[in-house]
C-alpha positions as CSV (number, residue, x, y, z in Angstrom):
1,M,-1.9,17.9,15.1
2,G,-5.1,16.1,16.0
3,W,-7.4,13.7,14.4
4,R,-9.4,14.9,11.4
5,P,-12.8,13.6,10.3
6,L,-12.6,11.2,7.3
7,D,-14.6,13.5,5.1
8,D,-11.9,16.2,5.7
9,L,-9.1,14.1,4.2
10,S,-7.8,15.6,1.0
11,L,-6.8,12.3,-0.8
12,S,-7.6,11.6,-4.4
13,P,-9.0,8.2,-5.1
14,D,-5.6,7.1,-6.4
15,D,-3.9,8.3,-3.2
16,G,-6.4,6.2,-1.4
17,S,-5.5,3.2,-3.6
18,A,-1.9,3.7,-2.8
19,A,-2.6,4.0,0.9
20,A,-4.8,0.9,0.9
21,L,-2.2,-1.1,-1.0
22,V,0.7,-0.1,1.4
23,T,-1.5,-0.6,4.5
24,W,-2.7,-4.0,3.3
25,Q,0.9,-5.3,2.7
26,I,2.0,-4.0,6.1
27,W,-1.0,-5.7,7.7
28,K,-0.3,-9.0,6.0
29,E,3.4,-8.7,7.2
30,R,2.2,-8.0,10.7
31,N,-0.1,-11.1,10.7
32,A,2.8,-13.3,9.3
33,R,5.0,-12.1,12.1
34,C,2.4,-12.4,14.9
35,F,0.7,-15.6,13.9
36,R,3.2,-17.6,11.9
37,S,6.5,-16.3,13.2
38,E,7.5,-15.5,9.6
39,V,9.6,-12.4,8.9
40,S,10.1,-10.8,5.5
41,L,12.9,-8.4,4.6
42,V,11.8,-4.8,4.0
43,E,13.1,-5.1,0.4
44,S,10.7,-8.0,-0.1
45,I,7.7,-6.1,1.2
46,V,8.6,-3.1,-1.0
47,F,9.0,-5.4,-4.0
48,T,5.5,-6.9,-3.3
49,I,4.0,-3.4,-3.0
50,V,5.5,-2.3,-6.3
51,S,4.5,-5.5,-8.1
52,N,0.9,-5.1,-6.9
53,A,0.9,-1.4,-7.8
54,S,2.0,-2.4,-11.3
55,E,-0.9,-4.9,-11.5
56,W,-3.4,-2.4,-10.2
57,A,-2.2,0.2,-12.7
58,R,-2.6,-2.3,-15.6
59,A,-6.1,-2.9,-14.3
60,G,-7.0,0.8,-14.4
61,A,-5.5,2.6,-11.3
62,K,-3.3,4.7,-13.5
63,A,-2.2,7.3,-11.0
64,L,-0.4,4.8,-8.8
65,G,2.8,6.4,-10.3
66,C,3.5,7.7,-6.8
67,I,4.6,4.1,-6.1
68,L,5.9,3.1,-9.5
69,S,9.0,4.6,-10.9
70,E,8.1,5.3,-14.5
């Protein structure tokens, strides 16, 4: 499987929101580990992702149910 052009990705806007949310939290954890020598438990990172997804859903990103267990 090779790289695909960005316009060929079949993500809905809400899939993109979920991907952005998860990627952002992983990036923040990476920075904490690299630059501040702080390490979070996986459970803590997942809790943060679910909490943020819940906030985003209340703000209008309703299809983030792929992250939220409703």
